[in-house]
C-alpha positions as CSV (number, residue, x, y, z in Angstrom):
1,M,136.4,127.3,92.9
2,S,133.4,125.1,92.1
3,K,129.9,125.8,93.4
4,D,130.1,122.6,95.5
5,S,133.3,123.9,97.2
6,S,131.5,127.2,97.8
7,V,128.6,125.5,99.5
8,K,130.9,123.4,101.6
9,R,132.9,126.5,102.6
10,V,129.7,128.4,103.7
11,I,128.4,125.4,105.7
12,E,131.8,125.1,107.5
13,I,131.7,128.8,108.3
14,I,128.2,128.4,109.8
15,Y,129.5,125.5,111.9
16,D,132.4,127.7,113.2
17,L,129.8,130.5,114.0
18,Q,127.7,127.9,115.8
19,K,130.6,127.1,118.1
20,G,131.0,130.8,118.9
21,S,134.4,131.1,117.2
22,V,135.8,134.4,116.2
23,L,136.4,134.3,112.4
24,N,139.1,136.4,110.8
25,L,138.7,137.1,107.1
26,A,142.5,137.0,106.4
27,N,142.8,133.6,108.0
28,L,139.7,132.3,106.2
29,A,141.0,133.6,102.9
30,D,144.3,131.7,103.5
31,K,142.5,128.5,104.7
32,Y,140.1,128.3,101.6
33,S,142.4,130.0,99.1
34,V,139.9,132.6,98.2
35,S,139.8,136.4,98.4
36,E,138.4,138.4,101.4
37,R,135.9,139.8,98.9
38,T,134.6,136.3,98.2
39,L,134.3,135.6,102.0
40,R,132.3,138.8,102.5
41,R,129.9,137.5,99.9
42,D,129.7,134.2,101.8
43,L,128.8,136.2,105.0
44,E,126.1,138.0,103.0
45,V,124.6,134.7,102.0
46,I,124.6,133.5,105.6
47,K,123.0,136.8,106.6
48,E,120.2,136.4,104.0
49,I,119.3,133.0,105.4
50,F,119.8,133.5,109.2
51,G,119.3,137.3,109.5
52,D,121.7,139.8,110.9
53,I,123.5,137.4,113.3
54,F,127.0,139.0,113.1
55,V,129.0,141.1,115.5
56,H,131.7,142.9,113.5
57,L,134.8,143.1,115.6
58,E,138.0,145.1,114.9
59,G,140.6,143.8,112.5
60,G,138.3,142.0,110.1
61,N,137.0,139.7,112.8
62,Y,133.4,138.4,112.9
63,Q,131.5,136.5,115.6
64,S,127.8,135.3,115.8
65,S,125.6,137.3,118.1
66,Q,123.6,134.2,118.8
67,K,124.5,130.6,119.5
68,A,122.7,127.4,118.4
69,I,122.0,128.6,114.9
70,F,120.6,125.3,113.7
71,E,118.5,124.8,116.9
72,N,117.0,128.3,116.4
73,M,116.2,127.5,112.8
74,L,114.7,124.0,113.3
75,N,112.4,122.5,115.9
76,S,113.5,119.2,117.6
77,S,111.6,116.9,115.3
78,E,112.9,118.7,112.2
79,F,116.4,118.6,113.5
80,F,116.1,114.8,114.1
81,M,114.8,114.4,110.5
82,L,117.8,116.3,109.3
83,K,120.1,113.8,111.1
84,E,118.2,110.9,109.5
85,I,118.4,112.5,106.0
86,I,122.1,113.2,106.4
87,K,122.7,109.6,107.3
88,L,120.8,108.4,104.3
89,S,122.3,111.0,102.0
90,H,125.8,109.9,103.0
91,K,124.9,106.3,102.2
92,S,123.5,107.4,98.8
93,S,126.4,110.0,98.1
94,L,123.9,112.8,97.6
95,E,124.8,116.5,97.7
96,I,123.8,117.2,101.3
97,S,126.4,114.8,102.6
98,K,129.1,115.7,100.1
99,N,128.9,119.4,101.0
100,L,129.3,118.8,104.7
101,S,132.7,118.2,106.2
102,K,133.1,115.0,108.3
103,S,133.5,117.0,111.5
104,M,130.2,118.8,110.7
105,Q,128.4,115.6,110.0
106,D,129.7,114.1,113.2
107,K,128.5,117.0,115.2
108,I,125.0,116.9,113.7
109,L,124.7,113.1,114.1
110,K,126.1,113.1,117.6
111,N,123.9,111.4,120.2
112,L,121.3,110.3,117.6
113,D,120.1,107.5,119.9
114,E,119.3,110.0,122.7
115,S,116.6,111.7,120.5
116,P,113.1,111.4,122.0
117,Y,111.8,110.6,118.5
118,I,111.5,107.3,116.6
119,F,110.2,107.4,113.1
120,K,108.7,104.0,112.4
121,H,107.8,105.0,108.8
122,K,110.8,106.2,106.9
123,P,109.6,107.0,103.4
124,Y,112.8,108.9,102.6
125,E,114.5,105.6,102.3
126,E,113.2,105.8,98.7
127,I,116.1,108.2,98.2
128,F,118.5,105.4,98.7
129,A,116.6,103.0,96.4
130,R,116.6,105.6,93.6
131,R,119.7,107.6,94.5
132,E,120.9,108.0,90.9
133,V,117.6,109.6,89.9
134,F,117.6,111.9,92.9
135,K,121.2,113.0,92.1
136,I,120.2,114.0,88.5
137,L,117.1,115.8,89.8
138,E,119.2,117.7,92.5
139,R,121.5,119.0,89.8
140,A,118.8,119.8,87.4
141,I,116.9,121.9,90.0
142,T,120.0,123.6,91.3
143,Y,121.3,124.6,87.9
144,K,117.9,125.2,86.3
145,K,118.4,122.5,83.6
146,E,115.5,121.1,81.6
147,I,115.1,117.3,81.8
148,S,113.4,114.5,79.9
149,F,112.4,111.1,81.3
150,K,110.2,108.0,80.9
151,Y,107.1,107.7,83.2
152,T,105.4,104.4,83.8
153,N,101.9,104.6,85.4
154,A,99.5,101.6,85.6
155,G,101.5,99.8,82.8
156,K,101.3,102.8,80.5
157,I,104.7,104.4,79.4
158,S,104.9,108.1,78.5
159,H,107.7,110.5,77.8
160,F,108.0,114.0,79.2
161,T,110.2,117.0,79.0
162,I,109.9,119.5,81.8
163,Q,111.5,122.3,83.8
164,P,112.0,120.8,87.3
165,Y,111.4,123.1,90.3
166,K,111.2,121.1,93.5
167,I,111.3,117.6,94.9
168,M,108.3,117.5,97.2
169,F,107.3,115.0,99.9
170,M,103.5,114.7,100.2
171,E,101.1,112.0,101.2
172,Q,103.9,109.6,102.0
173,N,105.5,109.9,98.6
174,F,108.2,111.8,96.8
175,Y,107.1,113.9,93.8
176,L,108.8,116.1,91.3
177,A,107.0,119.3,90.5
178,G,107.7,121.4,87.5
179,L,106.5,123.3,84.5
180,Q,105.8,121.8,81.1
181,K,105.8,123.9,78.0
182,R,102.5,123.8,76.1
183,P,101.0,126.0,73.4
184,H,100.7,129.6,74.8
185,K,101.6,128.6,78.4
186,H,103.6,126.6,80.8
187,A,101.5,124.0,82.7
188,H,102.1,122.7,86.3
189,V,102.9,119.0,86.3
190,I,103.8,116.7,89.1
191,F,105.2,113.1,89.0
192,R,105.8,110.3,91.4
193,I,109.6,109.9,91.4
194,A,109.2,106.2,91.9
195,M,107.6,106.0,88.5
196,M,110.4,107.9,86.7
197,S,113.2,106.4,84.8
198,E,115.8,107.2,82.1
199,V,116.1,110.7,83.5
200,K,118.5,112.9,81.5
201,F,119.3,116.6,80.8
202,S,117.7,117.9,77.6
203,G,120.5,120.4,77.0
204,K,118.3,123.5,77.6
205,E,118.3,125.8,80.6
206,F,115.4,127.8,82.0
207,K,114.6,130.9,84.2
208,R,112.6,130.2,87.3
209,D,109.1,131.6,87.7
210,Q,108.9,133.1,91.2
211,N,105.0,133.0,91.2
212,Y,105.1,129.2,90.5
213,L,107.7,128.7,93.3
214,D,105.2,130.6,95.7
215,F,102.5,128.2,94.5
216,L,104.7,125.1,95.4
217,H,105.3,126.5,98.9
218,F,101.6,127.1,99.3
219,I,100.2,123.7,98.3
220,N,100.0,120.6,100.5
221,S,98.6,118.1,98.0
222,P,99.7,116.6,94.6
223,W,96.2,117.4,93.3
224,A,96.5,121.2,93.4
225,S,95.7,123.2,90.3
226,Y,98.0,126.1,89.2
227,S,97.3,129.4,87.5
228,P,99.5,132.5,87.4
229,N,97.0,134.3,89.7
230,F,96.2,131.2,91.8
231,R,95.7,133.1,95.1
232,A,92.9,135.1,93.5
233,N,91.1,131.9,92.4
234,L,91.3,130.0,95.7
235,I,88.1,128.2,96.7
236,K,86.8,128.6,100.3
237,V,85.5,125.3,101.8
238,I,83.7,125.3,105.1
239,L,83.2,122.1,107.1
240,Q,81.2,121.5,110.3
241,I,83.0,119.3,112.7
242,P,80.9,117.7,115.5
243,Q,81.8,118.3,119.2
244,E,83.3,114.8,119.7
245,H,85.8,115.3,116.9
246,A,86.4,119.1,117.1
247,K,89.4,118.5,119.4
248,Y,91.3,116.8,116.6
249,F,90.9,119.9,114.3
250,R,92.0,122.1,117.2
251,L,95.1,120.1,117.8
252,K,96.2,119.6,114.2
253,K,96.2,121.5,111.0
254,F,95.2,119.0,108.3
255,Y,95.9,121.6,105.6
256,P,98.0,124.8,105.8
257,T,95.1,127.2,105.3
258,Q,92.9,125.5,107.9
259,E,91.2,128.0,110.2
260,I,88.4,127.7,112.8
261,I,85.9,130.4,112.0
262,C,83.0,129.6,114.3
263,E,82.4,127.9,117.7
264,N,78.8,126.7,117.7
265,D,76.5,126.4,120.7
266,D,76.3,122.6,120.4
267,G,80.1,122.3,120.7
268,S,80.7,121.8,117.0
269,I,83.0,124.0,115.1
270,N,83.1,125.4,111.6
271,V,86.5,125.1,109.8
272,E,87.5,127.0,106.7
273,F,90.0,125.8,104.1
274,S,91.4,127.6,101.0
275,V,92.1,125.2,98.2
276,T,92.8,125.4,94.5
277,N,90.3,122.7,93.6
278,F,87.9,120.2,95.3
279,A,90.3,117.2,94.8
280,E,92.7,118.8,97.4
281,I,90.1,118.6,100.2
282,L,88.3,115.4,99.3
283,N,90.8,113.1,100.9
284,I,90.4,114.9,104.3
285,I,86.6,114.8,104.0
286,K,86.6,111.1,103.1
287,Q,88.7,110.3,106.2
288,W,86.0,111.8,108.5
289,L,82.8,110.7,106.7
290,P,80.1,110.5,107.9
291,R,81.1,112.5,111.0
292,I,81.6,115.9,109.3
293,K,79.3,118.0,107.2
294,V,80.1,120.3,104.2
295,L,78.5,123.7,104.6
296,A,80.0,125.4,101.5
297,P,80.4,125.6,98.6
298,R,77.1,124.0,97.4
299,K,78.7,122.1,94.5
300,L,81.1,120.4,96.9
301,K,78.3,119.6,99.2
302,G,76.5,117.7,96.4
303,I,79.7,115.8,95.5
304,V,80.3,114.7,99.1
305,K,76.6,113.7,99.5
306,G,77.0,111.3,96.7
307,I,80.2,109.9,98.2
308,A,78.6,109.6,101.6
309,R,75.5,107.7,100.2
310,E,77.8,105.3,98.4
311,F,79.8,104.8,101.7
312,Y,76.5,104.1,103.6
313,A,75.4,101.6,101.0
314,N,78.7,99.7,101.1
315,T,78.7,99.5,104.9
316,H,75.0,98.9,105.5
317,G,74.1,96.9,102.4
318,K,71.3,99.3,101.4
319,L,70.8,102.9,100.3
320,P,70.4,105.5,103.1
321,P,67.1,107.2,103.7
322,Q,66.4,110.0,101.3
323,K,66.3,112.6,104.1
324,A,69.6,111.4,105.6
325,E,72.0,114.4,106.2
326,F,75.6,114.3,105.2
């Protein structure tokens, strides 16, 4: 049986568990024309993802020890996003819709209009516009196949061959992250999918680097820098947020590593970020200039001071006083 059929079978089993059904291995083996040994492997896969959710009954019967598996795994906004993506994937014939039975899709998409959420910006519609590229990338990532493609940026055309790892959505755009073989090392590269064309398999396969996968899960910006020991090389950035804006940093994490480390007497707060380079944090700083101050490191403080002076000159038509603090 194909991998696609295996995925479909596992998802349908999850759906039956979600309903609280008692599953019998012999009946499932007959239904899917596979061995009971194969089905036990399927249950192990489900266990790895959702934890030990099974109650093992007599006679080869299984039942979930908890209901609402999807709801326990996703919060309400994520679940709504899943519904939207399934709708779009079905329209684009992508893997996520092909691997779900119609009854499963109907259940997930049920009462979509009753959701409390409306997403006015739907950047994932880019999937539909470039569905053929996404299909190739899905297969290449899933089966660890090297790809080559043409990349057009600001009118300049380049050609790349890379090991694709993840499709990532950051800063309102879809990116492909992967490793590119260079002399003596593999380098982290990231590309706007909207700028990619003529994507094809190179004929080579690769073995995934778990450390690089950890890095991709850690970052939250396309500007991040990778090294095999990236955690040891993280830069600590400390910003001071004035009292009138502190509430926004209490309510929202603008970066995964954001942490309030000090509450000051004047109501301001000191916030620490761990980043791989300054470029990652500069976009956040620029959004809040001139209302925030860089406390550390000193080199970043100098860079931001120059940006702030330029901002002041553009908005006031003159340079700021030499003693102005930024």
